[in-house]
N, C-alpha and C positions, 0 to 999 in steps of 0.2 A: 503493498499498498504505500500510494504516496505523501512523503513527512514536510512540512512544510518548518524553514529554520528560524527557528527567531536567533540572533547573533548582531552586537554590537556597533557602534558606528567604522570605529575601527576596523573592522571586518568588511563591512560593504563598500568603506573606502577604498580599500584595499584592490576589493576586485571590478572596482568601480560599477556599484551600481548603484547611487544613496541617487542615481536617477530616474531608475527605473526596476526599485524592487518599493515596499510598500514601505512609508516611515508611521513608528507608532506615535504614540502620546508620549508614554516617557521616552521618546528618543532611540527607540533600536530599532532596527529594521528585520521583517519578515520577511525571509531568501526563501530563493527552491529547494529544492532539493540538488537537482542540478548541478548550484551554482557550487556544492561541493566538492566537486569532480577536482577541482583548479587546487583543492589541501589533498586528495587520494582519489582510491579509486571508496564508490560512495561500500561495498564489503564495510568498510572500515570507517563508516562512520558516527559511531561515537568517540572512535578518536581522536577525532576532526573537529566532533563537537568538545570535545575535551582539549586539547589542543585552540583553540577559539574563544570561544568558553560561551556553547550559543549551547542550546533545547531545542532541539526534532516534535512541532506538534501537529497532533491528527487536524484534519482541518479546523473541527469544533473549533477546538483550543486556540485555532487563526483568528477566527474566527468572534470569536470570544475575545480577544488580544484585539483585533481591530476597529471591533466596538467600544473599548475600552470598561469592557463589566471584568473583567483579572485580568490583571499584572503579573505575568508569572517572573521573579531574580532569574535571572542570568548570572550563575556559574562566573568564579575567576575563574581568566584563562587563562592554562601552562606557558603558552608564548607570550615571550615577553613584549611583540607588538601589537599583539590585543588586547592586554593586561589596562583597560578605562583610567581615567588619573584618580578619579574617587575610589576603584578599589586597593589603587595603590594605597593611600592615605587608609584607608579603612580594609583592615587585613580580613578581617570578622564576617562573613557571610551571611544575608541578608536572608533575613524571615520571609514568610509569605503577608504578615500579618501589618508590616507600616503600612499607615493611615495614606492612601486617594486625596488627595484634592477634590473639589465635588467644583462641576461650575454649573452658574446659576442660570436665567435663561438669559440673561446679555451675555452670555460670555464667557466673562470673568470670573475669573479662577477663586477660590473661596479654599482655607483649611475645615476640617467636618472643624464637625462640633469633637470635642475628649470625650471621649465613654468612660465610668467609675463601674468598678466594677463592685467600690464597695457602694452597699448604703447607707446611705444618710442616717444619720443620727440622735438625737435630738441634743435643745444641748444644756442638758445639766450633764452630760458626758457620762454617765453611770451604762452603759454600756445598747442602752436599750432602743431598738430604729426605731425610727417614725416611720410615721401612718399616716396615710396621705387624711383627715379626713372623707371621710362617704357622704353626707349629708351635713348642707351647718341647723345650727342648731334655731329651735325656735326661737324669738324674744325670749318670752315669757317663762321657759325653761331655766330652772334653779341648777343652782349648785348641791343643788344634796338629790340630783337625779346619779350627779356623776359617783358619790360615793353609794350610795345603795347599791348603784349596780358593780362598784369592786368590791362591797364585802360580800359580793355571792362566791366570786373567782375565787 
């Protein structure tokens, strides 16, 4: 089955394909499987991908990348010619958990809101979790009702 190759801009420039292949929103390129023959025979595709720091994609995965629905991180190339500058500065591999920029309807990029995995706590700091009130209290309801309810618990 034919594969698409996600590779960094240095690989596309080396192959002189910057203007002939799809450039993704993250700055990387989708190349064709046949483009990899410049590095060696297709049976050696896995070694080639390690060398250039690319990944092979199924057609539906390439479509997800093109649509911006999913952004798969690239590994660091083993060949010095294809190591990106940020990969040289940060030798730790990327995880797939980085936040992606959100584009609003005007086409302007926005950083997504930070999601916290912790539950908010009450102001007293006693560790009880805060619960959003489900109904507003009626104006005439007394505080005695709350204390009566706490006695039954």
